[in-house]
C-alpha positions in Angstrom: 0.0 0.0 0.0 1.3 3.4 -1.0 0.3 6.8 0.3 1.0 9.9 -1.6 0.7 13.4 -0.2 0.9 16.7 -2.0 1.1 20.2 -0.5 0.7 23.5 -2.2 2.6 26.5 -0.8 0.0 29.2 -0.6 2.0 31.4 1.8 2.3 34.9 0.2 5.8 36.3 0.7 6.3 40.0 1.2 9.1 42.4 2.0 12.6 41.1 2.2 11.3 37.5 1.9 9.8 38.3 -1.6 13.0 39.7 -3.0 14.5 37.6 -5.6 18.2 36.9 -5.1 20.4 38.2 -8.0 23.9 36.9 -8.4 26.7 38.4 -10.6 27.6 36.7 -13.8 31.3 37.2 -12.8 33.4 38.4 -10.0 36.9 39.9 -10.3 39.2 40.2 -7.3 42.2 42.7 -7.0 41.2 44.3 -10.3 43.5 46.6 -12.2 42.0 47.9 -15.4 43.8 50.3 -17.7 41.7 52.3 -20.2 43.8 53.4 -23.2 43.2 55.1 -26.5 44.9 54.8 -29.8 44.6 57.6 -32.3 46.0 55.8 -35.3 44.7 52.5 -36.6 46.8 49.5 -35.4 48.9 48.0 -38.2 51.1 45.7 -36.1 51.9 45.3 -32.5 55.4 46.8 -32.8 54.0 50.1 -33.9 51.2 50.5 -31.4 51.2 53.9 -29.7 48.5 54.3 -27.2 47.7 56.8 -24.4 46.6 55.8 -21.0 43.3 57.6 -20.1 42.6 56.0 -16.7 43.6 53.2 -14.4 40.9 51.7 -12.2 41.8 49.5 -9.2 39.4 47.8 -6.9 39.5 44.9 -4.5 36.2 43.4 -6.0 34.2 44.0 -9.1 30.8 42.2 -9.6 29.5 42.0 -13.2 25.8 42.3 -13.6 25.8 43.1 -17.3 23.4 40.1 -17.9 20.5 41.9 -16.3 17.8 44.0 -18.0 19.5 47.1 -16.4 23.2 46.2 -16.7 25.7 47.4 -14.2 29.1 46.7 -12.6 29.3 47.0 -8.8 32.4 47.8 -6.7 31.2 46.8 -3.2 34.5 47.3 -1.5 35.5 50.6 -3.0 37.6 51.7 -5.9 40.3 54.2 -7.0 40.5 55.7 -10.4 43.6 57.6 -11.7 42.7 59.6 -14.7 45.1 61.5 -17.0 44.4 64.8 -19.0 45.8 65.7 -22.4 49.1 66.8 -20.8 49.4 63.4 -19.0 48.7 65.0 -15.6 47.2 62.6 -13.0 44.1 63.2 -10.9 42.7 60.6 -8.5 39.2 59.8 -7.3 38.4 57.3 -4.5 35.2 56.0 -3.0 34.0 53.3 -0.6 31.4 51.9 -3.0 30.6 52.4 -6.7 28.2 51.3 -9.5 28.7 51.8 -13.2 25.5 51.6 -15.2 26.4 50.4 -18.7 23.2 51.4 -20.5 23.0 55.0 -19.1 26.8 55.6 -18.9 26.3 57.0 -15.4 28.6 56.2 -12.5 27.4 56.4 -8.9 30.1 56.7 -6.1 29.2 56.6 -2.4 31.0 56.8 0.9 34.0 59.1 1.4 34.2 60.2 -2.2 37.4 62.3 -2.6 38.8 63.8 -5.8 42.5 65.0 -5.8 43.3 66.9 -9.0 46.7 67.3 -10.5 46.8 71.0 -9.6 46.1 70.5 -5.9 42.3 70.9 -5.8 40.4 68.6 -3.4 36.7 67.8 -3.4 35.0 65.7 -0.7 31.3 64.5 -0.6 29.4 61.4 0.6 27.9 60.7 -2.8 28.9 61.8 -6.4 27.6 60.9 -9.8 29.6 61.1 -13.1 28.0 61.4 -16.5 30.5 59.7 -18.8 28.8 61.0 -22.0 29.0 64.7 -21.0 32.1 64.3 -18.7 30.2 66.0 -15.9 30.1 65.4 -12.1 27.3 66.3 -9.8 25.8 65.7 -6.3 23.0 67.1 -4.2 24.8 66.1 -1.0 27.0 68.3 1.2 30.5 68.9 0.0 33.9 70.5 0.7 36.0 72.0 -2.1 39.5 73.2 -1.4 41.1 75.3 -4.2 44.8 76.2 -3.5 44.9 78.5 -6.7 42.7 81.1 -5.0 43.3 79.9 -1.5 39.7 79.2 -0.8 37.7 76.5 1.0 34.1 76.2 0.0 31.3 74.2 1.8 27.9 73.7 0.4 25.0 71.4 -0.6 24.7 70.6 -4.2 27.5 70.8 -6.8 28.1 70.2 -10.4 31.2 70.6 -12.5 33.3 69.4 -15.5 35.5 66.5 -14.5 38.5 68.7 -14.1 36.8 71.0 -11.5 37.3 74.1 -13.7 33.6 75.0 -14.5 32.1 74.8 -11.0 28.4 75.4 -10.1 28.0 75.3 -6.3 24.8 75.6 -4.3 24.0 76.7 -0.7 27.6 77.7 -0.1 29.7 79.2 2.6 33.5 79.3 2.8 36.8 81.0 3.4 39.0 82.9 1.1 42.3 84.5 1.6 42.4 88.1 0.3 45.8 89.6 0.0 46.5 93.3 0.7 47.2 94.0 -3.0 43.7 92.9 -3.9 42.0 95.5 -1.6 
């Protein structure tokens, strides 16, 4: 004699329980990625002349480019060294980052700091970078130190070109050194 039982799970899951787990299609550890550009077409490997645009380093990179809204996640932080036309290096660091492939938008969070080649320093808890327009922006509080004009600016809301030359700052206060010759 055999007995068969069947049960149907009619429990409706909500909240965290209902969240579908999503796993990356790939994980890279101790990543060093160099972005380069070659102006002339490559004819052979001996004649390749390329310019380094940026160097990205991160302890972990999770690849979610298989999703409907593809992205790359840097859950343990990242550092990017980027170079201008004169090969001058600026550095940006953050505790967490996401690069959205389809929108070309990068979101950085946690102790975001930019050090430019000319000594400027920018700090904020969150920063976005529009790769298409080469524009950075935040609605969070920030601190901007500019040694060129000996100023320190604090505010809430900021946008600028990636080199921090065209700056639009909101709700600002700050300090500026004024020399006797300027008065």
